[in-house]
N, C-alpha and C positions, 0 to 999 in steps of 0.2 A: 833685205826687208824694205818695202816702200815707205815713203814719208807718212802715207795715210795709215798704214799698218802700225808704224811706230807711234804715230799720234794716238791711234786707238789704244795701243798697249799702254802708253803713258797715262791716258785718261782712265783706263781700267785700273791701273795700279794706283792712281791718285784716289779713285773712288773707293777702292778696297782699303787704302791707308786711312782715308777719312772715316770710313765706316768703323775701321779698327780703333781709331782714336776716339770716336764717339762711344764705342762700347767700353773702352778703357775708362773714359771719363765718367760713364754712367755706373761703373762697378767699382773702380779703384778709388776714385777721388772721394766719394762719400765715406768709404772705409777709412781713408787717411784722415778725414775730418774728425772721426771719433775712433781712433785706434783702440784696440782692445787693451785692457790692463793685464799685463803679463805677471802671473804668479808662478814662481819657481820653487821646486821641491826636489830633494834627493831622498830616495827611499830604498830599502832592501826589498827588491822584487824577485830576487833569486837567492839561493843559498839559505843558510840557517835562519836568517831573519825574515824570510819571505812571507811566512804566514801572517805576521803582524803587518809587514809593509804593504801587502796586497789589500788588507782590510782598510788600512789608513788611506791608501790611494783611492779605493772605491768610495770611501766616505768624502774625501776632498772633491772627487769628481761629482758626487751627488750635490755637494754644497755649491760647486760651480754652476751646475745645471739649474739649481733652484734660484740662485742669484740672477743668472742670465734670463730665466723665464720671467723674472720680475723687472727686467730692464737694466740689469747690471749694476755697477757701482759708479757713481758720479756720471751717470748717463752713458757709461761705456761697458761693453761686454767683458767678461773674464776669460782670458786664455790661460790654460794651465800647461806649464812646461815641466815635465818630470823626467828624471833619470834614475836608472837602477845602479845602486852602488855595489850590487852583488854580495851584500853582507860583508864587504871588505872595507874596514875603516880607512885604509890607505887610498881608496878611490874617492873618498868624500871631499877632500880639499879641491881636487881638480873639477869635480862636479859643480861645487859652489863658485869656483872661479869662473867656470864657463857660464853659469847662469847669470852672474853679475856682469862680466866683461864682454862676453860674446852674444849671449841671448838678450842681455840688457833688460832683465826682468824688472818690473816696478816694485814687486813685493816678494818676500821670501817666507816660506814655511819650512819647518823641519830643521835638521833631519829627525829620524826616529831613533830613540834609544841612546843611552849614555855613551856607548862605545863609538857611535857615529857622530853625535853632537859635538863631543870634545874635539875631534880633529877638524871639524868645520869652523870652529870658533875663530881661530886666528885669521882665516880668510874673511869671515864676516866682519870682524873687528877692523881689519886693514882697510876694508872698503866702507866702513862706517854705516853698515846696514842693520836694520832691525829684523829679528826673526822670532817666530814662535815655535819652539821645539815641541815635538808631538809627545814624546815621553823621554825623560832624562832626570837624573837626580844629582843634586849638588854641583852642577856645572859652574855656576857663578861664584862659588867659593874659590875657584881657581882664577877667574877672569875679571870679576867685578865690573862687568860691562853693562852700561845702563840701558842698552837696547836689546837685551835678551829677555825672553819670556818663555814659560813652559806650561803645558797643559797637564803635567803630572801633579796631582794634589799633595805633594810632599809638604808644602808649607814651611814654616820656620824650622821644622824638625830635620829638614834636609835628608842626608843619607841615613839618618836614624829612623826615618819614617817607615822603612821596610822591616823594622824589627820592634818598634815601640809596642804595638798591640800584641805581638807574639810573646814578648817577655812580660807584659802586663798580665796576660792570661796565665802564663806559667807561674808568676809570683803569687797569684791569687789562689792557687791550689793548696789543699791541706791534706797531708803534710806537703810543705813546699818542696819541689824538686831542688836539687843542689848543684848538679854538674852539667856541663854543656860541651858538646862537640860541634865544631864549625868546619864545614867543607865548602869551598867556593872556587869557581873558575878564576883563572889568573887573567882577568880582563876587566875593563873599566867598571861596568855596572856591578858585576859580582864582587869585585874588590871593595867598591864603595858600600854595597849592602852589608858585606861581612865586617867592614870597619865599624859601621853603625851598630851591628849586632854585638860586637865586642864591648862597645861602650854601654849599650843598654843592659847587657848581661852583668857586667861588673857593677853598674849603677844599682842593680837590685840584689847584689850579693851572691850571684852565681859564680861558680868556679869553672873556668874553661880548662878542660883536661885533654882536649884534642883540637888542633887548629891547623888545617892543611889547605893548600890550594893545588889545582891541577891545570895542566895546559888545556886551552880551549878545544883542541882537536882530540882529546881523550875519548876513547870508545869503550874501554873496559874499566868499569868502576868497582868490580868485585874486590880487588885488593884493598881499596880505600874503605869500602863498606865493611870488610872484615876487620880492618884496623879499628874502625869506630866501634864495632861490636866488641872487640877485645878490650877497648877502653871502658866500655860499659857506662856511657853517660846517661843521665836522666833525660836530657833534651838534645835533639839533633837539629841544628840550623843549617840549611843549605842555600847557597847562592848559585843558581844554575840557569843556563839557557835552554831552549826547547829540546835539542837532541840530548843534552846532558841530563835533563829532568827525567826523560824516559829511561835512560841507562841507569841512573841512580835508583829510581823507584823500583825498577825491575830487579836490580841487584839486591836491594834491601829485602824485597819480597822473597827472592830465591834463598837468601842466606837466613832469613827469619829474624831480621833486625826489628826489635820491638822496644824502643825506648818509651818513656812515659809521654813524650811529645815529639813530633817529627814534622818538619816542614820548613818554612822560611820564604825566601825570595826565589821561588821556582817558576820562572817565566813560562816554561812549557805548559804548566797547568792553566794558563790563560787561553790556550788554544783548544777549541772544541774537539777537533779530531783526535788530539792527544788524550783529552778527557775520556772520550769514547773508547779509544784504543786501550787505555789502562784499566778502565772499568773499575771493578770492585777493589783492585789493589791500590787504588787511590784513597780508599776510605780511611779517614782519620788524619789525613794530611792537613796541616794548618798553614795556609799561605796568605800572602798579601796581594790584594787586587786593587786596581784603580777604579774599576767599574764592573758591577755584576747586575743581573736582573734581580730586582727586589721591590717589594711593595713600598719600601722606605726610600726608593730612588726613582720616583716618578716625576718627570719634569716636562714642561711644555715642548711638544714636538718630538719627544723621544720615541713614543710608541709608533708614530707614523714613520719616522726614520727607519726604525728597526724592521718594520713590516716591509717597507720598500726595499731595504737592503737584502733581507732574507729571501724575498721573491726573486731577486736576480743573482743571488750568491752562486747557484749552480752554474749559471751561464758564465759568471766571472771566474769560476773555479777558485773561490775563496772560502774562508771559514763559513760554514752554513748558518751560524748564529751571530757571531761578530760582536758580542757584547763588550768584550774587553777593550777593543780598539776603535770600532766604528764610531761610537759616540764621541771619543776623544778627537778623532780626525775632523768630524763635522763641527764640533765645538770650536776648534782652532780657527776654522773658516768663519764661524759666527763672530768670534772676537775680532778678527781682521776686518770683517765687513763693517762692524759697528764703529771701529776706530776710524776707518776711512770715511764712512758716511758722516759721522759726527764732527770729525776734524776738517772735513771737506778737503782732504789733502792726501797726497801720496808721499809727502816728505817724511822720511824715517824718524827724524828728530821730533817732529810734531806728533807723529803716531805714537812714539814711545812715551812722550809727555802725557798724551791723552790716556794711554793704557795704564799709566802709573796712578792716575787720579780718578778713575771711574771703575765701577763694577760692571759685570757682564752677566746677562741672563742667557743661558745656553741649554742644550739638551742634556748636559751633565750638571745642571743647576746654576745657581748664582755664586759668583766668586769675584774676588779682586786680587790684584797683584801687589806684592811688597816691593821694596827697593831693589831686591835682587832678581825680580822677575818671577819669583816663586808665588804660589798661592799665599795670600795673607793668613789663611787658616787651613791647617792640614785636614785632609779627609781620605787618608789611605784606609782601606778596608781589610780587616783580618777575618778570614773565612775558613770554614772547615768542610771537607768533603764527607758527606754522611749518607749511608744507605744507597750508595751508587750501585746500579745494576749493570750486568754485562751487555755490551752491544746495543745501547739504547741512547740515541741522540736526543730524542724528545724530552728525556728526563732533565736536561739542562736548560730548558726554555724558560722556566719560571723562577729558578734560583733556589728551589726547596732542597735540592741535593747539595747545595753549597751555601748554607746560611751565613749571614754576617754575624760574627761574634763580638766584634769591637770596631769602632767605638760605640758606646752605649746608645747614642742618639740614632744609630742606624741598625741596631741589633735586631736580627730577624730569626734567631735560633739559639739553642743552648749548646755549650761546649761539651762534647763527649770526651771524658778524660778518665783513665789514661788511654793512650793510643791503641793499646791492645783491645780495649772495650769497643772502640769505634770500628776496629777491624772485624769484629764479630757480627756487626750489624749487616 
């Protein structure tokens, strides 16, 4: 190659390099000047926990988009980094380790559910980070960690919050029922809920005559339901996950189990497709919910959020209504945003201090946190399925088929007792 050609080649290469550097300077440098705030979360996006996990992720993504459309936080956009724990608690520590040490997220949310929050805590504590769990009960009774918060409205009642209303209603009946059967999955949430149920039952003078747990992978519930029927309790309290809920309710229907009161912490009944699938055989079930559609639960921004979510639920392939989890996920983001904005910081100690001393207005209402990171006042809702029709999704849009029975401040319907009467409706 001649010197002229070489010179031309060098000049061309130099020109291209200069152009490339200019392009990089015009695109990368400004981004570096205001890097996005990274928010990390681990959720069950496959496996048994996926129905709830997908709703929560959709809600958090909506919160991110809303914040970014308003200019972000502290003048920076939000970048959401999420991982699927595959509904396997053993995957959770690795996910949160990666979020903190590899992805170097600025803020944390989650995980979802007691079973997944518990294994995440040692990692979060080791790295001195703050997190807002999306739903979990009684976590900080084990850890006493000052930078843990939860969106579950359990309040000071802790693990008992999933049975207080249930047994309050039972104790108010005349004549008062006397005996209780408890059946729960052998996993963190169900164990905690059933522990609380034992305390609440005994506190009100009920006699527990059947008390069993089952492995989480159980698929045939007929033997256990038959054993409950043989014990002939007045009340049946269940602690179950979505697949278990379906199996237990179907087995009870097939065998003809008709105690005076039936229900408990049945997480599957929070999922709209399961409600539709079970239809009328869910009538009479008394369950605890964190949030339901109700004229007594109307808060700023909620209606708009739910309309926007429901409009895109089919595209997202998530729960078509989303009432049980979408407001919770969005509210967690609202809490995080206010804490960052008001404290003008991403420092986890400062954020935790702010959150302990302020209240928050969210799509699930106004609340404050206590020293354990729980809501300072409980607001778990005890509801009953009534007059449910077969194959009808729309019937669950307004809450009339699942009125709130307790607490009194949020009551939207009357208790149909005994269970057999509710089954006739």
